[in-house]
C-alpha positions in Angstrom: 27.8 -34.3 -12.8 26.8 -32.7 -15.9 25.7 -29.8 -15.5 22.6 -27.9 -18.0 23.6 -24.3 -18.8 20.6 -22.4 -20.0 21.5 -19.6 -23.2 20.9 -16.1 -23.2 21.1 -13.5 -20.9 20.2 -14.1 -17.2 16.5 -13.8 -16.0 16.3 -11.8 -12.8 13.2 -11.9 -12.2 12.8 -16.0 -12.7 16.2 -15.8 -10.3 14.7 -13.4 -7.4 12.3 -16.0 -7.0 15.2 -18.6 -5.8 15.9 -16.4 -2.8 14.2 -16.2 -0.4 15.2 -13.5 1.4 14.4 -11.3 -1.7 10.6 -11.6 -1.0 10.5 -9.8 2.0 10.1 -6.0 2.3 12.8 -3.6 4.3 10.9 -0.3 5.6 7.4 -1.5 3.9 10.2 -1.1 0.3 11.1 -3.7 -1.5 14.3 -5.0 -0.3 17.7 -4.1 -2.8 20.5 -6.3 -1.8 23.6 -4.6 -3.0 26.0 -5.3 -0.6 27.0 -9.2 -2.3 30.5 -8.3 -2.1 30.8 -8.5 1.7 28.2 -11.6 1.4 26.0 -12.8 -1.5 22.0 -14.1 -0.5 21.7 -17.6 -0.8 18.9 -19.8 -3.3 16.7 -21.8 -2.4 18.4 -24.6 -3.4 21.3 -23.9 -0.7 18.9 -24.3 2.2 16.9 -27.3 0.9 20.3 -29.0 0.4 21.5 -28.6 4.5 18.5 -29.0 5.4 17.7 -32.7 3.4 21.8 -33.4 4.9 20.6 -32.4 9.1 16.9 -34.2 8.3 18.6 -37.0 6.7 22.2 -37.7 7.0 24.0 -35.9 9.4 26.7 -37.7 11.0 30.6 -37.2 11.5 32.5 -37.8 8.1 35.7 -39.7 8.1 35.1 -41.5 11.5 31.8 -43.4 11.1 31.1 -46.9 9.9 27.5 -46.7 9.7 25.3 -46.3 6.8 24.5 -42.5 7.4 28.4 -41.7 8.9 29.2 -42.8 5.9 26.6 -41.5 3.8 28.0 -38.2 5.4 31.4 -38.9 4.2 30.7 -39.2 1.0 28.5 -36.3 0.6 31.7 -34.1 2.2 33.7 -35.9 -0.4 31.5 -35.0 -3.7 31.6 -31.3 -2.2 35.8 -31.2 -2.0 35.2 -32.4 -6.0 32.9 -30.4 -6.7 35.2 -27.4 -5.9 37.8 -28.5 -7.8 35.7 -28.7 -10.3 34.7 -25.3 -10.6 38.5 -23.8 -10.7 39.3 -26.6 -12.3 41.9 -27.7 -9.9 44.2 -30.8 -11.1 43.9 -32.7 -8.8 41.1 -31.8 -6.3 41.1 -34.4 -3.9 44.5 -33.5 -1.9 45.0 -30.2 -2.9 41.5 -28.6 -1.4 41.2 -27.8 2.1 38.3 -26.7 3.9 38.6 -23.8 6.1 35.9 -21.9 7.7 36.6 -19.1 5.5 39.0 -17.1 2.9 40.9 -15.2 6.1 41.9 -18.7 7.6 43.2 -20.4 4.2 45.3 -17.4 3.8 46.6 -17.5 7.8 47.3 -21.4 7.3 49.1 -20.5 3.9 51.2 -17.7 6.3 51.7 -19.8 9.1 52.2 -23.2 7.7 54.5 -21.8 4.4 55.2 -18.9 5.5 56.9 -19.6 9.3 58.2 -22.9 7.7 59.0 -22.9 4.3 59.8 -19.2 3.3 63.5 -19.5 2.4 65.4 -16.7 5.1 66.1 -13.3 4.0 63.7 -13.1 1.7 61.3 -10.0 1.3 57.2 -10.5 0.7 55.9 -8.5 -2.2 52.2 -7.5 -1.3 50.1 -4.7 -3.6 47.9 -1.8 -2.0 44.8 -3.2 -3.6 44.9 -6.4 -0.5 42.3 -6.8 2.1 43.3 -7.4 5.4 42.7 -10.9 5.2 46.0 -11.1 2.8 48.4 -8.5 4.9 48.3 -8.5 8.5 49.0 -12.5 8.9 52.1 -11.5 6.5 52.3 -8.4 9.1 52.3 -11.0 11.9 55.1 -13.2 9.7 57.2 -9.6 9.7 57.4 -8.6 13.6 57.8 -12.2 14.4 61.0 -13.0 12.2 62.0 -9.6 10.5 60.7 -10.5 6.9 60.4 -7.2 5.0 57.3 -6.7 3.7 57.2 -4.5 0.3 53.7 -3.2 -1.7 53.0 -2.9 -5.3 51.2 0.7 -5.5 48.1 1.3 -6.7 48.0 4.1 -9.6 45.6 6.6 -10.6 43.9 5.2 -13.2 43.0 2.5 -10.2 44.9 -0.7 -11.7 48.4 -1.8 -10.0 51.3 0.3 -11.2 53.8 -2.9 -12.4 56.3 -0.3 -13.7 58.9 -1.3 -10.5 57.9 -4.7 -10.5 61.6 -6.1 -11.7 62.6 -3.7 -9.0 60.2 -4.7 -5.6 60.6 -8.7 -7.4 64.1 -9.0 -6.4 65.3 -11.2 -3.0 61.3 -11.7 -2.9 60.1 -15.4 -1.8 56.1 -14.7 -1.7 53.7 -12.4 -3.5 50.5 -12.3 -2.1 48.1 -10.5 -5.0 44.1 -9.8 -4.7 42.9 -11.3 -8.2 40.1 -8.6 -7.4 39.9 -5.6 -5.4 36.8 -5.4 -3.0 36.8 -1.6 -3.0 37.9 -0.8 -6.5 36.5 -3.8 -8.7 39.8 -3.7 -10.2 40.4 -7.0 -11.7 44.8 -8.0 -11.7 46.3 -8.5 -14.8 48.6 -11.6 -12.6 50.1 -12.8 -15.7 53.0 -10.6 -15.4 53.2 -11.4 -11.7 53.3 -14.4 -11.7 55.9 -14.7 -14.3 58.2 -12.2 -12.6 57.2 -14.2 -9.3 58.2 -17.5 -10.1 60.8 -16.0 -12.5 62.7 -15.2 -9.2 61.4 -18.6 -7.1 58.8 -16.9 -5.7 55.5 -18.5 -5.0 52.5 -16.5 -5.6 49.3 -16.5 -3.0 46.4 -15.2 -4.7 43.1 -14.3 -2.9 40.4 -15.4 -5.1 37.5 -14.0 -2.8 35.9 -11.6 -4.7 36.8 -13.3 -8.1 35.6 -16.8 -7.6 31.8 -15.7 -7.5 32.0 -13.6 -10.6 34.4 -14.9 -13.6 35.2 -18.5 -14.3 38.5 -19.7 -12.4 41.1 -22.3 -14.1 43.8 -22.3 -11.3 46.1 -23.6 -13.8 45.8 -20.7 -16.5 46.3 -18.1 -13.3 49.7 -20.0 -12.5 48.9 -18.9 -9.2 50.5 -21.8 -6.1 48.1 -21.2 -3.9 44.2 -19.8 -4.1 42.0 -18.5 -1.5 38.2 -18.0 -1.7 35.4 -17.8 0.6 31.7 -19.9 -0.2 29.0 -16.9 1.5 30.2 -15.1 -1.4 29.1 -17.1 -4.0 25.8 -18.0 -3.2 27.0 -20.9 -0.2 26.7 -20.5 3.4 28.9 -18.4 6.2 31.3 -21.1 8.0 33.3 -22.8 4.8 36.3 -21.5 2.8 38.7 -23.3 0.9 42.0 -23.6 0.0 43.9 -24.2 -3.3 47.2 -25.1 -2.9 49.7 -27.3 -5.3 50.2 -30.5 -4.1 53.8 -30.5 -3.8 53.6 -27.5 -1.5 51.1 -28.5 0.7 52.8 -31.6 0.5 55.6 -30.0 2.6 53.6 -28.2 4.6 53.6 -28.9 8.0 49.8 -28.7 10.0 48.5 -25.7 10.8 46.0 -26.8 13.3 46.4 -29.7 15.8 44.0 -32.5 17.1 41.6 -35.2 15.5 41.3 -35.4 11.6 44.6 -34.6 11.4 46.7 -37.6 12.4 47.7 -40.5 11.1 49.5 -41.4 14.5 49.7 -39.7 18.2 52.2 -41.0 20.4 53.3 -39.5 23.8 56.5 -37.9 22.4 55.4 -36.5 18.9 52.9 -37.5 15.9 52.1 -38.6 12.2 50.2 -36.0 10.3 47.6 -37.4 8.7 47.9 -36.9 4.6 46.2 -34.4 2.4 43.9 -32.8 2.0 43.2 -33.7 5.8 46.3 -33.3 7.4 44.8 -29.2 7.4 41.2 -30.7 8.3 41.8 -30.4 12.2 38.6 -31.8 13.8 35.4 -31.9 13.0 34.9 -30.1 9.8 32.0 -27.8 8.7 30.4 -30.7 7.2 26.6 -29.5 6.5 28.2 -26.0 4.6 30.1 -28.2 2.3 26.7 -29.4 1.2 25.8 -26.2 1.2 28.4 -25.1 -1.4 28.4 -28.0 -3.3 24.9 -27.2 -4.2 26.0 -23.5 -4.3 28.5 -25.1 -7.1 25.5 -26.7 -9.1 23.3 -23.6 -8.8 26.1 -21.2 -10.2 27.4 -23.5 -13.3 23.0 -24.1 -13.7 23.6 -20.5 -14.9 26.7 -20.2 -16.5 29.8 -18.5 -15.2 30.2 -16.8 -18.6 26.4 -15.8 -18.4 26.9 -14.5 -15.0 30.3 -12.1 -15.9 28.2 -11.0 -19.4 25.3 -10.0 -16.4 27.5 -7.8 -13.7 29.3 -6.1 -16.7 26.4 -4.3 -18.6 25.0 -3.8 -14.9 28.0 -2.6 -13.9 28.1 -0.3 -17.2 24.6 0.8 -17.0 24.8 1.7 -13.1 28.0 3.5 -14.3 26.2 5.4 -16.9 22.8 5.8 -14.9 25.0 7.1 -11.6 27.3 9.8 -13.1 24.5 11.4 -15.6 22.4 11.9 -13.0 24.4 13.0 -10.0 27.1 14.5 -12.2 29.2 16.0 -9.8 27.6 14.8 -7.1 29.0 11.4 -7.2 32.4 10.6 -7.4 33.2 6.8 -8.8 36.7 4.9 -7.4 37.8 2.5 -9.4 38.2 2.1 -13.5 34.9 3.1 -15.4 36.0 2.2 -18.7 37.6 -1.4 -19.6 34.6 -3.4 -18.1 35.4 -6.6 -18.7 38.3 -6.1 -16.9 36.5 -4.8 -13.8 33.9 -7.0 -11.7 30.9 -5.2 -9.9 31.8 -3.6 -6.9 31.1 1.0 -6.7 32.5 2.3 -4.3 31.0 5.6 -3.8 31.9 9.3 -2.3 28.9 11.1 -2.8 28.7 14.7 -2.2 30.3 15.9 1.2 28.0 13.1 3.1 29.8 10.8 5.3 29.5 7.2 4.2 27.9 5.8 7.1 25.4 8.6 6.7 24.2 8.0 3.2 23.9 4.1 4.1 21.4 5.1 6.8 19.5 6.6 3.9 19.4 4.3 1.4 18.4 1.6 4.1 15.3 3.6 5.1 14.6 3.0 1.1 15.3 -0.1 1.7 18.6 -0.2 -0.2 21.3 -2.8 1.7 24.8 -0.8 0.9 28.5 -1.3 2.7 30.3 1.9 4.2 33.4 1.5 6.1 36.9 0.9 5.1 36.0 -2.8 3.5 38.8 -4.4 5.7 40.8 -2.4 3.3 42.5 0.7 5.3 46.0 1.0 3.5 44.0 1.1 0.4 41.3 3.9 1.8 44.4 5.9 2.7 46.3 5.6 -0.5 42.7 7.1 -1.8 42.7 9.9 0.4 39.6 9.1 2.3 38.5 7.0 5.6 35.8 5.4 4.0 33.6 5.0 0.9 29.8 3.3 0.6 30.1 0.4 -1.7 27.5 -1.4 -4.2 28.2 -4.4 -5.2 26.0 -6.6 -7.7 25.3 -10.4 -7.8 22.8 -12.4 -10.3 20.0 -11.4 -8.6 20.8 -7.6 -8.8 18.8 -6.0 -12.4 18.7 -2.2 -13.4 15.7 -1.6 -11.6 18.0 -2.0 -8.7 20.4 0.4 -9.7 17.4 3.1 -10.5 16.6 2.3 -7.1 20.0 3.3 -5.7 19.9 6.2 -7.8 16.5 8.0 -6.9 17.5 6.7 -3.0 20.2 9.1 -3.4 18.2 12.4 -4.6 16.4 11.5 -1.0 19.7 11.7 0.6 20.4 14.9 -1.3 17.3 16.3 0.1 17.6 14.8 3.5 21.1 16.7 3.7 20.4 19.5 1.9 
């Protein structure tokens, strides 16, 4: 497949026309969507691709021999190859596994690798940056098997503190690490962690839910052993996620779920699992969602991921500049405010002494959508000394006018609460 990438900066005005939801109004105002770190919006190309599949092609995959079933299977497997191309997987036909989200992908690794292949008496090293999806499965494993959990701390600069890495890595069999924080925007420097992990004989499980939608990703260059991400944060539909893993590890792992499609044979006294990747795809998979994810990847590739990254870096820089200049001591931004290419477009905010939920409600009345809460990262909230933050997050359809609207709305909140 040849993808044409436009040159120059993103045309946000033109891009917004591709997103039907951004044409509507909220509370009589222009809808300003600043919650893409939670879930992005979908362009018409994704909606049309899924509608076309349902209208012309829908049938179950890998089962029927009639024409539309074979076409559904072809489109499903084309989506798998597109995902592999997007993350530069060496062998996507066996290494890319479809799940229902990144959380399920991480649970798959915890259940199948952690419970069966993690060497006895080996510890697990996580970080204080992690989303609950990359903490809770390991807490469950620890409670069940007595596995020791350790954590890389977050420094005062909002980056991982690696000064004690060698000591923490001693005796570790698995490392779980976020590639980009959904709270701080911090992009993790994976190289020293991966090198130390592999030197210790450990595997690395990367949660890339926030990175894959916003940066060009090459799993070979990252050097990780497993990589999880989700479709709904990268312009795709909900209900589909991805686990990429090294073939030799996936081949050694037992199935995660049992039922149809993941078997080669079933007897009354046992079963033989299917080949990769279907061994891990029990039951009817998210077929239309895979078609939609394929269309989302095509949309992002047409923009060019380097342009996406540059747009978000510029926008984040302007957002920090505008908000801090205008609101000064009333505003605190959690996350790096320098070296912005090494940070994503996520701004977690504290404004005056307002609770994040109160602030979010006032902003909603101004047509602005932000996230308020602990962002499924309660250990990180405790490390920051807060119970919640208000989070604005940017994507390809956001522009400087959205930043100005957010800044104006903060003044409204200040006046409302006195």
